[in-house]
C-alpha positions as CSV (number, residue, x, y, z in Angstrom):
1,M,-10.0,22.6,-23.7
2,I,-7.5,22.6,-26.3
3,T,-5.0,25.4,-25.8
4,E,-2.2,25.9,-28.0
5,I,1.6,28.3,-28.0
6,T,4.2,28.7,-30.4
7,V,7.4,29.1,-28.5
8,E,8.6,32.1,-28.9
9,D,11.5,32.6,-26.6
10,T,13.2,29.9,-24.3
11,S,16.9,29.1,-23.8
12,G,16.2,25.3,-24.0
13,Q,14.2,24.4,-21.0
14,R,12.4,21.8,-20.0
15,L,8.9,21.5,-21.4
16,D,7.4,20.9,-17.9
17,Q,9.2,24.4,-16.6
18,Y,8.3,26.3,-19.6
19,L,5.1,25.4,-19.4
20,S,4.7,25.9,-15.4
21,K,5.9,29.3,-16.2
22,R,3.8,30.6,-18.7
23,T,1.5,32.5,-16.3
24,E,-1.8,32.6,-18.5
25,L,-2.3,28.6,-18.3
26,G,-1.9,28.5,-14.1
27,L,-0.6,25.2,-14.0
28,S,1.9,23.3,-11.6
29,R,4.5,22.0,-12.4
30,T,3.5,18.7,-10.8
31,Y,-0.2,18.8,-12.8
32,L,1.4,19.2,-16.0
33,G,4.2,16.0,-15.5
34,R,0.6,14.3,-15.3
35,L,-0.8,15.4,-18.2
36,I,2.6,15.1,-20.4
37,K,2.3,11.4,-18.5
38,E,-1.3,11.2,-20.0
39,Q,-0.6,12.4,-23.1
40,E,-2.7,14.9,-23.1
41,I,0.7,17.9,-24.3
42,L,2.0,17.5,-27.5
43,V,4.9,19.0,-29.0
44,N,4.8,19.7,-32.7
45,G,2.5,17.0,-33.1
46,K,4.2,14.4,-31.0
47,T,3.9,13.4,-27.6
48,A,7.3,14.2,-25.4
49,K,8.7,13.7,-22.0
50,A,8.7,16.0,-19.1
51,S,12.6,16.6,-19.7
52,T,12.3,17.2,-23.2
53,R,14.0,20.7,-24.2
54,V,11.8,22.8,-26.1
55,K,13.2,25.3,-28.4
56,I,12.0,28.1,-30.2
57,G,9.3,27.6,-33.0
58,D,8.1,25.0,-31.0
59,Q,4.4,24.2,-31.7
60,I,2.7,23.0,-28.2
61,R,-0.6,21.4,-27.8
62,L,-2.2,20.9,-24.6
63,D,-5.5,19.3,-23.9
64,I,-6.5,20.2,-20.3
65,P,-9.8,18.2,-18.7
66,E,-12.4,20.1,-17.7
67,P,-12.5,20.6,-13.5
68,E,-14.0,17.7,-12.5
69,T,-16.3,18.1,-9.7
70,L,-15.9,16.4,-6.5
71,D,-18.4,13.6,-6.2
72,V,-16.8,12.2,-2.9
73,E,-19.1,13.3,-0.2
74,P,-17.8,15.0,3.2
75,E,-18.8,12.6,6.1
76,N,-19.1,13.8,9.6
77,I,-16.5,11.3,11.0
78,P,-14.3,12.3,14.0
79,L,-10.8,12.8,13.5
80,D,-8.1,12.9,16.1
81,I,-5.9,15.7,14.8
82,V,-2.6,16.7,16.4
83,Y,-2.0,19.9,14.6
84,E,-3.9,22.6,12.0
85,D,-2.4,25.6,10.4
86,A,-4.2,26.8,7.3
87,D,-1.6,24.6,5.8
88,L,-1.7,21.2,6.6
89,L,-3.1,18.9,9.3
90,I,-1.4,16.0,10.7
91,V,-3.6,13.1,11.8
92,N,-3.5,9.7,13.5
93,K,-5.6,7.8,11.6
94,P,-7.1,4.7,13.6
95,K,-7.1,1.2,12.4
96,G,-9.9,-0.1,9.7
97,M,-9.9,3.2,8.0
98,V,-8.9,3.5,3.9
99,V,-6.9,6.6,3.9
100,H,-9.1,7.5,0.4
101,P,-11.8,6.2,-1.6
102,A,-11.3,3.5,-4.3
103,A,-13.1,0.7,-5.9
104,G,-15.0,-0.6,-3.0
105,H,-14.7,2.1,-0.4
106,Y,-16.1,5.1,-1.3
107,T,-17.3,6.3,2.0
108,G,-16.1,6.2,5.5
109,T,-12.2,7.2,4.3
110,L,-9.8,9.5,5.8
111,V,-10.5,11.9,2.7
112,N,-14.4,11.4,3.4
113,A,-13.9,12.8,7.3
114,V,-11.3,15.4,6.0
115,M,-13.1,17.2,3.1
116,Y,-15.8,17.5,5.9
117,H,-13.1,19.0,8.3
118,C,-12.0,21.2,5.7
119,G,-14.4,21.5,3.7
120,R,-13.0,22.7,0.3
121,E,-9.8,23.9,1.3
122,L,-8.0,21.1,0.1
123,S,-5.0,20.8,-2.2
124,S,-6.1,19.7,-5.8
125,I,-2.7,17.9,-7.2
126,N,-3.8,14.3,-6.3
127,G,-7.5,14.7,-8.2
128,V,-10.9,14.1,-7.5
129,L,-10.6,10.8,-5.3
130,R,-7.4,12.0,-3.0
131,P,-7.3,16.2,-2.2
132,G,-4.8,17.0,0.3
133,I,-3.7,13.4,0.6
134,V,0.3,13.1,-0.2
135,H,1.5,9.5,1.3
136,R,-0.9,6.8,2.8
137,I,-0.9,4.3,4.7
138,D,-2.2,0.8,4.7
139,K,-6.1,0.4,5.9
140,N,-4.8,-1.3,8.9
141,T,-1.9,0.4,10.0
142,T,-2.2,3.0,12.3
143,G,-0.6,6.6,13.0
144,L,0.4,10.1,11.5
145,L,-0.6,11.4,8.1
146,V,-0.1,14.9,6.8
147,V,-3.2,16.4,4.7
148,C,-2.0,19.5,2.9
149,K,-5.0,22.5,2.4
150,N,-3.2,23.9,-0.9
151,D,-1.1,23.1,-3.9
152,H,1.7,24.7,-2.0
153,A,2.1,22.5,0.7
154,H,1.2,20.2,-1.3
155,Q,4.5,20.5,-4.0
156,S,6.8,21.3,-0.9
157,L,5.9,17.8,0.4
158,A,5.8,15.6,-2.0
159,A,9.3,17.4,-2.8
160,Q,10.5,16.5,0.4
161,L,9.2,12.7,-0.2
162,K,11.0,12.4,-3.8
163,A,13.8,13.8,-2.0
164,H,13.9,11.6,0.8
165,T,14.1,13.8,3.4
166,I,11.1,13.5,5.4
167,T,11.2,11.5,8.9
168,R,8.9,8.5,9.1
169,K,9.2,6.4,11.8
170,Y,6.7,3.3,12.7
171,A,6.6,0.8,15.5
172,A,5.9,-2.9,15.4
173,I,5.9,-6.2,16.4
174,V,7.5,-8.7,14.5
175,V,7.1,-12.6,14.6
176,G,10.5,-14.4,16.4
177,N,13.3,-13.1,18.1
178,I,15.3,-10.9,15.9
179,R,19.3,-11.4,16.9
180,E,21.0,-8.3,15.9
181,D,20.4,-4.6,17.7
182,E,19.4,-3.4,14.5
183,G,20.0,-3.9,11.2
184,T,18.7,-2.6,7.1
185,V,16.8,-4.2,4.6
186,D,17.9,-2.6,1.1
187,A,15.8,-4.6,-1.4
188,P,13.5,-2.9,-4.6
189,L,10.1,-3.9,-4.8
190,A,7.5,-3.9,-7.2
191,R,4.2,-5.3,-7.9
192,S,3.8,-9.2,-8.0
193,R,4.0,-10.8,-10.9
194,T,1.9,-13.9,-9.3
195,D,-0.7,-11.7,-6.6
196,R,-1.6,-8.5,-8.2
197,K,-3.0,-7.0,-5.1
198,K,0.7,-7.9,-3.1
199,Q,4.1,-6.3,-3.3
200,A,7.4,-8.4,-4.1
201,I,11.0,-7.7,-3.8
202,D,11.8,-7.5,-7.8
203,E,15.8,-7.0,-8.4
204,L,15.1,-6.8,-12.1
205,N,12.1,-4.1,-12.2
206,G,11.8,-2.8,-8.6
207,R,11.8,0.4,-7.1
208,R,15.0,0.9,-4.5
209,A,13.3,0.5,-1.1
210,V,15.3,0.7,1.8
211,T,14.0,0.5,5.4
212,H,16.6,0.5,8.9
213,Y,15.1,-1.1,12.1
214,R,16.2,-1.7,15.4
215,V,15.3,-3.3,18.5
216,L,13.3,-2.0,21.4
217,E,12.3,-4.7,23.5
218,R,12.1,-8.3,22.9
219,F,9.4,-11.0,24.0
220,G,11.4,-14.5,23.0
221,E,8.4,-15.0,19.7
222,Y,8.4,-11.9,18.8
223,T,10.1,-8.6,19.1
224,L,9.5,-4.9,19.0
225,I,11.3,-2.9,16.7
226,E,10.8,0.9,15.1
227,C,11.6,0.9,11.7
228,V,12.6,4.1,9.6
229,L,11.9,4.2,6.2
230,E,14.3,5.6,3.8
231,T,12.0,5.7,0.7
232,G,8.6,5.0,0.9
233,R,6.9,2.2,-1.0
234,T,3.7,0.3,-0.6
235,H,4.1,-2.3,2.1
236,Q,7.4,-1.8,2.1
237,I,8.3,-2.7,6.2
238,R,5.8,-5.7,5.9
239,V,7.0,-7.3,2.8
240,H,11.0,-6.6,4.2
241,M,10.4,-7.9,7.5
242,A,9.0,-11.2,6.1
243,S,11.7,-11.2,3.9
244,I,14.0,-11.5,6.4
245,K,11.6,-14.1,8.5
246,H,10.3,-11.3,10.6
247,P,6.8,-10.5,9.3
248,V,4.8,-8.2,11.3
249,L,2.4,-9.7,13.7
250,G,-1.3,-9.9,12.8
251,D,-0.2,-9.0,8.8
252,D,-1.9,-12.4,7.4
253,V,-1.0,-11.4,3.6
254,Y,2.9,-11.3,4.2
255,G,2.8,-13.7,7.4
256,P,1.2,-16.4,8.8
257,K,-2.0,-16.7,8.0
258,S,-3.5,-17.2,11.8
259,C,-2.3,-15.1,14.4
260,P,-2.6,-15.9,18.4
261,F,-3.7,-12.9,19.5
262,H,-7.0,-12.4,16.9
263,L,-5.9,-8.9,15.8
264,E,-7.3,-7.0,12.8
265,G,-4.6,-6.8,10.8
266,Q,-0.9,-5.9,11.4
267,C,0.8,-4.6,14.1
268,L,2.3,-1.5,12.6
269,H,1.8,2.1,13.9
270,A,3.4,5.1,11.8
271,K,4.7,6.9,14.8
272,T,6.7,9.9,14.0
273,L,7.0,12.4,10.9
274,G,9.0,15.0,10.6
275,F,9.2,17.6,7.6
276,I,10.5,21.2,6.8
277,H,7.4,23.2,6.9
278,P,6.1,24.5,3.7
279,S,5.3,28.2,5.0
280,T,7.9,28.8,7.8
281,G,10.7,26.7,6.0
282,Q,11.7,24.9,9.6
283,Y,11.7,21.6,10.9
284,V,8.5,20.1,13.0
285,E,8.2,17.1,13.9
286,F,5.6,15.2,15.1
287,D,4.5,12.3,17.7
288,S,1.8,9.9,18.7
289,D,1.4,7.2,21.3
290,Y,0.8,3.7,20.4
291,P,-3.3,2.5,19.8
292,E,-5.0,0.7,22.9
293,Y,-5.2,-2.6,21.0
294,F,-1.0,-2.0,20.6
295,T,-0.5,-1.0,24.3
296,K,-2.5,-3.7,25.3
297,L,-0.8,-6.2,23.5
298,L,2.7,-4.9,24.5
299,V,0.9,-5.7,28.2
300,K,0.1,-9.2,27.0
301,L,3.7,-10.1,25.7
302,R,5.5,-8.8,28.8
303,E,3.0,-10.8,30.9
304,R,3.9,-13.9,29.2
305,R,7.4,-13.0,29.5
306,A,7.5,-12.5,33.0
307,G,5.5,-16.6,33.0
308,K,2.2,-14.8,34.7
């Protein structure tokens, strides 16, 4: 759908800000930002940036795609729901579950399960394949995720993620005995230049990534740690811990190809999640127990340490 606007009154506002205030459009600033990036919005016949300042007399042309019908099917998959209200739900994701549909995974995902649970009551900001999804964790990482039921909640949580104000604490079992009791890895990450499925430290092109860690328990050959994310890049903890020679146990992508404990992927659990609630304005925090596989492995490591 083509919409054309002539700017008649402005004080030099940003393009995305100006359009979001046009009530007849009814479009969120986040969605407008995506349209601008996809060059679906032109100013005076030319592509523009979200930060472009508009002025009186500018001709703005918007090519707004027709709404897509969700082609992802709801599936009656059990969910471990830690908390739920009218704005959001906190889900404890199991190992082996993909968060949202993608090539090779169009069924059995968290999105399929959430769609069945919530019906059409999910935010639409991330499109037809990721309704309600604000952030992700890897297929074989377990733990807490927030899912948004409406665009207001989504925009609030997305802004907090961008500002790095959301509390995200992970538990991990890593290879080797970390000498120091705590530390920080501050190393920018980008997609690997040699393997497009992997992330890598890239001082030139990478985005800032910071992981704080502290030792919780030592087992000689392995260490239980808590990782606190200051940023949240793809595979951040896995790449950062591998970079200091302590890869996450079971991670056959960034660590050893073989594992003596026959694990299904990395020993990484998103344990704690905290943020400002989008409606109440109050800080809320949620915690989850270690999953069964994680607890059983800790028992084995303690027994080995005790010589049993």
